[in-house]
N, C-alpha and C positions, 0 to 999 in steps of 0.2 A: 844354540841360541833359539829361544822361543819367539814366535811371531804373533803379534796381536794386530787385529784390524779394529780401528776405532773410527766409527762414523761420528760426524759432528766434531771433528778433531780440532777445529779452530774456534769452537764454541767455548763458553765459559767453563763448564765442567770438563768438556772433552780435552781442552788444552792442559788442564791440571792432570787428568788421567794419563795422557800421553807422556808428559814430563816425568811423572812418577815411574812409569814403566821403563822409559829410556834410562833414567838414573839407575834403575835396577839391572840394566843390561839386556833388556828386551829389544828386539827389532819391532818397530811400530810402523804400520801402514795407516796413514791418516787420510780419511775421506771427508771433504767438506765442499759445499757449493758456494760458500762465501756470499750467502743471500743478503739482500739489502733490507731485511726486516729491521735491523738497526745498523748503526755506524759500521761500515765495512772496514774502515781503517783500524778499528779495535780488533777485529778478527785477524786482519793482516799482521798486526803487531804480535798477537798471540802466536800466529803461525810462524813468524820470523824467528821467534825464540826457539821453536821446535826444530826449525831447519838448521840450527847450529849443531845439531846432533848428527853424526855420521849414519846412525842406524834408523833415521827417520825418513820415510818416503811420503811425500805429499801428493795426493790425487785430488783434483778439482772436478766435481761432478755431483749430480743429485741422486740420492738413493733410489728415487722412483724411475730414473732413466732405465728403460728396458735393457737388460743384458749387462749393465755396468758391473753390478755386484757379482753376477755369475762369472764374468771374466776375471775379476779380482780374486775371487775364491779359487778359481781354476789355476791362476798363475801363482798365487802366494800360498794357498792352502794354510790359512792361519790356524794356529793352535787354539786361540781364544778370540772371540768377537765381542766387542763392547759397543752396543748400538745406542748412541746418544743423539744421533741426528733426528730432526723432526721439527715441526712447527710448534713453537711454544707460545704461551700467553692465553689466558682465559678470555680477556676482552677482545683481542684481535680475532678470535674464533667466531665472534658474532658478526664482524665486518667482512671477513674473508674465509668462510668455512671451507671452500674448495682447497685452499692451501693446506689445510689439515687433513682433508681426505687424501690428497695426493702424497704428501710427505709422510704422514704418520701411518696411514693404512696401506696405500699402494707401495710406498717405500719399504715398509715392513714385510709385505708380501714378497717383494723382490729379494729381500734378505733371506727370508725363510726358504724360498726356492733354491737360492744359491747354497744354503746350508744343507738342504736335502741332497743336493748333488755332491757336495764336498764337505762332509760333516766335520766341524771343529770339535775339540774336546769339551768346550763349554761356550755357551752363548749367554751374554748378560745384556738385558734390554731395559731401557729406562721407561718407567711408567711415572705415576704421579700420585701424591696424596689426594688430589682432586678426584681420583677414582672412587673414593669413599662417598662422595656426593652428599646426599641428604641424610646419611647415617649420622645420628646424634649421639650414639654410644661412644664415649671417649674414656681412655685413649683408644685410637683406632688400632685394631689388631688384625693381622693378615687373614685370619680365619673368619672375620666378620663378613657378612654379605655386603656386596658393593654393586647394587643393582640400579641405583637412581642417580646417575650423573647429572650435574647441574649446568654443564656447559658442553658445547660440541667438542672443545679441546679435550675435556675429561672423557667424553664418550669415545673419541678416537683412541685414547690411551687404553681404556678398558677393552676396546676392540682388539688392540694389539696384544693384550694379555690372552684373550680368548684364541686368537689366531695362533700365537706361539704355543699355547697348550695343545692345540690340535696337532701341530707339527711334532711337538715333543712326543705325543702319544703315538702318532702314526709311524714316525721314523726314528724313534728312540734318540732324539736330540736333547741333550741336557741343557735346560734353560733356567736361568734365574731372572726374575723380573724385579727391578727395584721400584719401590714407591718412595720418591724423594719428597722431603718436607721443607719447603721454603728455603732454598739454598742461597747463601749470600757470601760475599767476601770480595777481595781484590780481583780485578779483571771481570767483575760481574756485568750483567746485562743492563743497558741503559733504560729498559722498560720496567725494571723492577723498582719497588718502592725505595729501597736503600739508596740507589743511584739517584733517583728523582729527588728524594728528600735532601740528600747531601748537596746536590747541584743547586736546588732552589734556596736552601738555607744559606749557603755561602754567598749567593747572589742577592740575598735579602728579599727573595720572592716568596709568596705564600705556597704552602703545600696543601694538597687535597687529602683530607683524612676521611675515609669512607665509613659508613655506618656510625657516624658521629664519634668515631674512635673506639666503639665497642667491638673490636676485632681482636682475636687471639690467634697466634701462629706458633708452630713449633719450628723456630728458626734453626737452621743447620749450617754450620760454617763449612765452607767448601773443602778445606783441607781435611776436616774430619770425615766428610762424605767420601772423598777420594780414597782415604785410608781404608774406609769400610769396603769400598768397591774392590780395592786391591786384595783385601783378605777374602772376600767372597769369591774371587776368581778360583781360589783353591777349595772352596766348599761346593764341589760339584754334586748336584742332586742326582740321585739314582732312583729308578723305578722300584717301589717297594715290592719285594718278592711275593708277599702274601696280601698285598693291598691294604695293610694296616699302617697307620701313620700315628706317630706320637702326639699326645695332646699338646696343643699350642704350635704345632708345626704345620705350615701351609703346604707342605709337599703333597702333590697330587697322588691319589691312590692308584692311578692308572698311567702315570707318565713321570719321567725324570724332570719335573717342573716344580718350581717353588717361587712364591712371592715373598719379598723381604722389605719391610719398612727400613728406611734410613732416615732417622730423625734424632733430635736431641733428647727425646723422652721428657719434654718440658713444654709448657704452654706460656707464652709471654704476651702480655697485653700490648696492643699496638702503641698506646700512649707511652708505655715504658720503653719500647723500641725507639720511639722518637726522642725520648729523653736521653737515651744512650747516644744518639746522633748529636743532639745539642751539646752534651758533655764533651764529646770528642772534638767538635768544632769550636766549642767555647762561645756559642752564640745561640740565642733562642730561635726556634722556628716560628714562622707566622702560620697559624693553623686555620685552614678553611674547612670547616666541618661539613660533610656531605652525606646524603643517604647511601644505603647499600647499592652497589652496582649489580646489574643483571649478571647472573651466572656465578657470582661469588658466594662464598660460604662464610659464616661468622667466625668459625674456629677450626683449627686443625691441631691434632696432638697425636704423636706416634707412640705406640707401645713398641719399644725397641728390644724386647726380651729375646725374640728369635735371632736377631742380629748378634746379640751377645752370646747366645747359646751356640751359634754356628762358628763364631770367630773369636770369642773372648773379648770383644771390643765394644765400647760404647762411646759415641761422640760426647765431647765434654766441654768444648769451648763456650764460654759465657757470651751472651749478647754484647755485654760491655766490651770485652776483649775483641770479639770479632768485628764489631762496628768500628772500634778504634783503628783496627788494622786496615779496614776498607778506607776510612777517611784519610789515613796516612798515604795509602796508595793513590787515592783520587787526587789529593793535593799535589803529589809528586808528578803524577801522569799529566795533569792539566795545568801544572805550575800555578796553583792558586794559593 
């Protein structure tokens, strides 16, 4: 039986990843601090579903706690590590940047030090499409420069990539970094647009539509994303013997390190996303048009060719189907 350590296990994406591995017969060690950044009861419900599996072990703690990850690595010696813990949200990083420094940077340092001492077969770490920052060349490709992050959240995620690359190079640790593109679906985070828009529209309250609706996103359904993660577990990067890397591959010439976009390879107008919510609910939204928010970007769009090359898979769930699935879950969960 293979063992996976999943950080952020009670989170939106983490809980789906854990369930997928458990269903496949893995033993899963789930680490989560159950922070109060959003409704803790939602995290507790996700975790309760995982606790029903005999091969799931739950650990409550913060990744930045000194020595916690070192002890877990020493005790469990996980075959695979999937690092999803961290402080999320572009806007909150303006209000409380220290939370991002501690969780995303210090926490990742603790993880890398533990992996240095007890090397797993593969480490997979969550980054973000926000790492592309001010880059306007679309679709975003992993080999593009990503030097001008627009928020402190994005800056900490890009810092995680650089830190992980240095450890991959120095200690021959195989690392894959994911750049996620606007993940949505059932059990999603309440601070995300889909959750907010659905809640407000059902209640007859207005929704804030930023940049006057002129926003585009590559929306990625959570089950598609998790399937891609599962396939990438087996796509272990190796240091190229001669330093040569194939065209289009983000593999480092000096380390077993790769960055991979996980997105739908599509760009959807925000107003069309709202229309999908309205169709699923059967009720129009009251739109309050607003200017662009600080730290945000007008568009994201993933080139997912590398993901397909490595795994043979491409996310495919349409926004209409994905949004309808979320609305069904929301109405059942909140009995509305």
